[in-house]
C-alpha positions in Angstrom: -35.0 18.8 10.7 -33.1 15.6 11.4 -35.5 13.6 8.7 -34.4 16.1 6.4 -30.9 15.8 7.0 -31.1 12.3 6.7 -33.0 12.7 3.2 -30.5 15.3 2.0 -27.6 13.0 2.7 -29.0 10.1 1.2 -29.4 12.2 -2.2 -25.9 12.6 -1.7 -25.1 9.1 -1.8 -27.4 8.6 -4.9 -26.0 11.6 -6.7 -22.5 10.2 -5.8 -23.4 7.0 -7.3 -23.9 8.6 -10.9 -21.2 11.0 -10.6 -18.3 8.4 -9.4 -19.8 6.6 -12.5 -19.5 9.4 -14.9 -16.1 10.3 -13.5 -14.3 6.9 -13.5 -11.6 6.1 -16.0 -10.8 2.3 -16.8 -7.2 1.8 -17.6 -6.1 -0.6 -20.6 -4.5 -2.7 -18.2 -3.6 -2.3 -14.7 -0.6 -0.7 -13.0 1.8 -2.7 -11.5 5.4 -2.3 -9.8 5.7 -6.1 -8.4 5.2 -4.7 -5.1 3.0 -6.6 -2.3 -0.8 -6.4 -3.3 -3.2 -4.0 -1.5 -7.0 -3.8 -2.6 -8.5 -0.9 -1.4 -12.1 -2.3 -1.3 -15.3 -0.2 -0.8 -17.4 2.3 -1.9 -17.2 6.4 -2.8 -15.3 7.1 -0.1 -12.4 4.4 -1.4 -12.8 5.7 -4.9 -12.1 9.3 -3.7 -15.1 11.1 -4.3 -14.3 15.2 -3.9 -10.9 14.7 -3.8 -9.8 11.9 -6.6 -8.1 9.4 -5.0 -9.1 10.0 -1.9 -7.3 8.4 1.0 -5.4 6.3 -1.3 -3.3 9.8 -2.5 -1.4 10.1 1.2 -1.3 6.4 2.2 0.8 5.9 -1.2 2.8 8.8 -0.3 3.5 7.5 3.5 3.8 3.9 2.3 6.5 5.2 -0.4 8.2 7.6 2.2 8.5 4.4 4.1 10.3 2.7 2.0 7.0 0.0 1.1 6.9 -1.3 -2.1 2.9 -1.4 -2.7 1.0 -2.4 -5.9 -2.7 -1.1 -5.5 -5.1 -3.4 -6.9 -8.3 -3.5 -8.1 -10.6 -2.9 -11.4 -11.2 0.3 -10.9 -8.9 3.5 -11.7 -8.8 7.1 -10.7 -6.6 9.8 -9.0 -3.7 12.3 -9.3 -0.4 11.8 -11.0 0.9 12.5 -7.3 -0.9 8.9 -6.7 1.5 6.4 -8.0 -0.5 3.5 -8.5 -4.5 4.7 -9.5 -6.2 0.9 -9.0 -8.5 0.2 -6.8 -12.0 -1.3 -5.7 -14.2 1.7 -4.7 -17.4 1.7 -6.1 -19.7 4.9 -5.6 -23.1 4.0 -4.2 -22.6 0.5 -3.5 -24.0 -1.5 -0.7 -22.2 -4.0 1.5 -24.4 -6.6 -0.4 -23.3 -5.3 -3.8 -19.4 -5.6 -3.0 -20.2 -9.1 -1.8 -21.6 -10.0 -4.5 -18.4 -9.5 -6.5 -16.0 -10.0 -4.1 -14.8 -13.4 -5.4 -14.2 -12.4 -9.1 -12.3 -9.4 -7.9 -10.1 -11.5 -5.6 -9.4 -14.3 -7.6 -8.4 -12.1 -10.5 -5.8 -9.7 -8.2 -4.5 -12.4 -5.2 -4.1 -9.5 -3.0 -2.0 -10.0 0.2 -4.0 -7.0 1.9 -7.4 -5.7 1.6 -8.4 -2.4 3.4 -12.5 -2.5 3.7 -14.4 0.3 4.8 -18.3 -0.3 3.6 -21.6 0.2 4.8 -22.0 4.0 4.6 -24.7 3.4 2.2 -26.5 0.6 4.1 -26.8 3.1 6.8 -29.9 5.1 4.9 -31.4 1.6 3.6 -31.4 -1.2 5.9 -28.8 -0.2 8.7 -30.3 -3.2 10.9 -29.1 -5.7 8.7 -25.5 -4.5 8.0 -23.9 -6.4 10.9 -24.7 -9.7 9.7 -24.2 -8.5 5.6 -20.6 -7.4 7.0 -20.0 -10.3 8.5 -20.9 -12.6 5.7 -18.7 -10.4 3.4 -16.0 -10.9 5.8 -16.8 -14.9 5.3 -16.3 -14.7 1.4 -13.1 -12.7 1.6 -11.6 -14.9 3.8 -12.6 -18.3 2.0 -11.7 -17.1 -1.4 -8.2 -15.4 0.1 -7.5 -17.1 2.9 -3.7 -15.8 3.3 -4.8 -12.2 3.0 -4.4 -10.1 6.0 -8.1 -7.9 5.8 -8.2 -5.0 7.5 -11.5 -4.2 8.7 -12.6 -0.3 9.3 -15.3 1.1 11.4 -17.4 3.5 9.2 -16.7 7.1 9.1 -19.3 9.8 10.8 -22.2 10.5 8.7 -24.4 13.6 8.6 -28.0 12.9 9.7 -27.4 8.9 10.6 -24.9 9.1 13.4 -27.2 6.7 15.7 -27.0 4.0 12.7 -23.2 4.4 12.1 -22.7 3.8 16.1 -24.5 0.7 16.5 -23.2 -0.8 13.2 -19.8 0.2 14.7 -20.1 -1.3 17.5 -20.8 -4.6 16.4 -17.5 -4.6 14.3 -15.0 -5.7 16.6 -17.2 -8.7 18.0 -17.6 -9.6 14.4 -13.6 -9.4 13.8 -12.7 -11.2 16.6 -15.5 -14.1 15.7 -13.2 -14.3 12.7 -9.8 -14.0 14.3 -11.2 -16.5 17.0 -12.0 -19.0 13.7 -8.1 -18.9 12.7 -8.5 -15.7 10.0 -6.4 -13.2 9.2 -8.7 -10.1 10.4 -7.9 -6.8 11.6 -10.1 -4.2 13.4 -9.2 -0.7 12.5 -11.2 1.8 14.6 -11.7 4.7 12.1 -14.5 6.6 13.4 -13.2 8.6 16.1 -10.0 9.9 13.6 -12.6 12.0 11.6 -15.0 14.6 12.8 -18.5 16.1 10.9 -16.1 19.0 9.9 -14.3 16.7 8.1 -16.5 16.1 5.9 -17.0 17.9 2.6 -20.5 17.5 1.9 -22.1 15.2 5.1 -20.7 11.8 3.7 -17.4 12.0 2.0 -14.1 13.8 3.4 -12.6 16.8 2.5 -9.2 16.7 1.8 -8.1 16.9 5.8 -10.3 14.0 6.1 -8.8 11.5 3.7 -5.6 12.5 5.4 -6.6 11.3 8.5 -7.9 8.4 7.1 -4.6 7.7 4.9 -2.9 8.2 8.5 -5.2 5.6 10.2 -4.7 3.3 7.7 -1.0 3.4 7.6 -0.6 2.9 11.5 -2.7 0.0 11.0 -0.9 -1.7 8.2 2.6 -1.2 9.9 1.1 -3.1 13.4 0.8 -6.1 10.8 4.4 -6.2 9.1 3.3 -9.3 6.3 0.6 -7.0 5.3 2.7 -4.7 3.4 6.5 -6.5 3.3 7.7 -9.5 1.5 8.3 -10.9 5.2 11.1 -8.4 5.1 12.2 -5.0 6.8 11.5 -1.8 4.4 14.3 0.0 2.5 14.3 2.8 5.0 13.6 4.0 8.5 14.3 0.1 10.1 12.8 -0.9 13.2 13.9 0.3 16.5 14.5 -2.5 19.2 14.9 -3.0 22.9 16.8 -5.8 24.5 13.8 -8.7 25.2 12.6 -9.2 28.5 12.1 -12.7 29.3 11.0 -14.7 32.3 11.8 -18.3 33.9 9.3 -21.0 32.0 6.1 -21.6 33.7 4.1 -24.3 32.7 6.7 -25.3 30.0 6.7 -21.9 28.1 8.7 -18.9 28.6 7.5 -15.2 27.2 10.3 -12.6 25.5 9.3 -9.3 25.1 10.8 -6.6 22.2 9.8 -3.2 20.5 10.1 -3.6 16.9 9.1 0.0 16.0 8.3 3.2 17.6 7.3 6.6 16.5 5.8 9.7 18.6 2.9 8.4 20.8 3.1 5.2 20.0 4.9 1.9 19.2 5.0 -1.6 17.8 5.6 -4.5 20.6 6.4 -8.3 19.8 6.5 -11.0 22.6 7.9 -14.4 21.4 6.3 -17.5 23.3 8.9 -20.5 23.3 8.2 -23.9 24.4 11.1 -25.2 27.0 9.4 -28.6 27.2 10.2 -32.1 25.7 6.4 -32.3 24.7 4.3 -30.0 22.8 2.3 -27.2 24.4 -1.3 -27.3 23.8 -2.1 -23.5 24.6 -0.6 -20.9 26.3 -1.4 -17.5 27.8 1.1 -14.8 28.2 0.4 -12.2 31.2 2.3 -8.9 31.3 1.5 -5.6 33.3 1.8 -2.6 30.3 3.7 0.6 31.6 1.8 3.6 32.6 0.0 5.4 30.0 0.5 2.5 27.6 -2.7 1.1 25.6 -3.0 -1.7 23.1 -4.7 -0.6 20.1 -4.5 -3.3 17.7 -3.3 -6.9 18.6 -2.8 -10.0 16.4 -1.9 -13.8 16.5 -3.4 -13.7 19.9 -6.8 -12.9 21.8 -6.6 -10.2 24.8 -8.2 -9.5 27.9 -7.7 -6.1 28.8 -5.7 -3.3 27.0 -4.2 -1.3 29.4 -2.5 -2.1 32.9 -2.4 -5.5 33.7 -3.6 -8.0 31.0 -3.4 -11.4 29.4 -2.9 -12.7 26.0 -3.9 -16.1 25.2 -3.2 -18.2 21.9 -5.3 -17.7 18.9 -7.1 -20.8 17.5 -4.2 -21.3 15.0 -0.9 -21.0 17.0 -1.7 -22.7 20.3 0.1 -26.0 19.4 3.6 -25.0 19.8 6.4 -28.2 19.4 9.3 -29.1 21.8 11.9 -25.8 21.9 10.0 -24.2 19.4 8.5 -20.8 19.2 5.8 -18.7 18.2 4.9 -14.4 18.3 2.3 -12.2 18.7 2.4 -8.3 18.3 0.6 -5.4 18.8 0.4 -1.7 18.2 -0.3 0.4 21.5 -0.3 4.3 22.2 2.5 5.7 24.7 6.0 5.7 25.4 8.0 2.7 23.9 10.7 3.0 26.6 8.3 1.7 29.4 9.1 -2.2 29.4 6.4 -4.0 30.7 6.4 -5.9 34.4 5.6 -9.2 35.2 5.6 -10.9 32.0 5.1 -14.7 32.4 3.7 -17.5 30.2 1.6 -20.5 31.2 0.3 -23.4 29.4 -2.2 -25.9 30.8 
């Protein structure tokens, strides 16, 4: 029965590849509103099989409601009128290697600020064992071609008949992402898998409307966690971020740390920590230690490498921001679950 389920799911993907080709409509020219360029990149789940536009519909509406001006980019085009920008780079039935073979041309043609990558579903039926390495190679291609782009790498959603393959693949993604971060790449992990269940799938492979909506929420929260990914380095035109007075500590080893809340919403918040060099000589590496409030846990962190995600944690510099000039400063940020009013305790900074 399990083998039959896998065969049926594989057949569904094959049908999608044909159906997606038949339904795709290419515009004479791409839509553009001059906003921040975001490339939705992947297979039929990015294209939006079963629900035209897929997660891009709700994501677009959330971005507009949040006051962000976004320009979806890509060589493909589909979706309903409620989707304000129909461009994307979702290719039905494609594998990681197929996306990799074309990524350079797509990126050069559109120069996105941000890439939303959900890929690997089709690999689960054919060659799942080598999928992590292929994903790593694809990320090298993307970051080499667009080194300033913010690349959000998603774990893939549940898949009927191949859950063990999906779990094995997803388990490798955090390590892959961390290796890119350690190399100074702008790569961010998005854990999409737990947001959906098999009940959110229309055919065992592709989400139904509710499933795509859940995906949109996860993408939106991830984008908000890295403000540069969806803004021109300025706040959105509405729902300005809330803030709390910064908490700081006396310098230790030449540096000090100051914490503040940047934005908050029901059940979560975004925080920023400023690391300042109070010495007369440049810093060569830094580590911030803090104790998160009760019930708080970090889901995504950037511009640093964290040890632990709840309770007492430490965050050391990333490969590219360890050197801080005298009287200079750098920052790292994170998105956390929990109540933003609980200010971290024992915030301290040290430098070798």
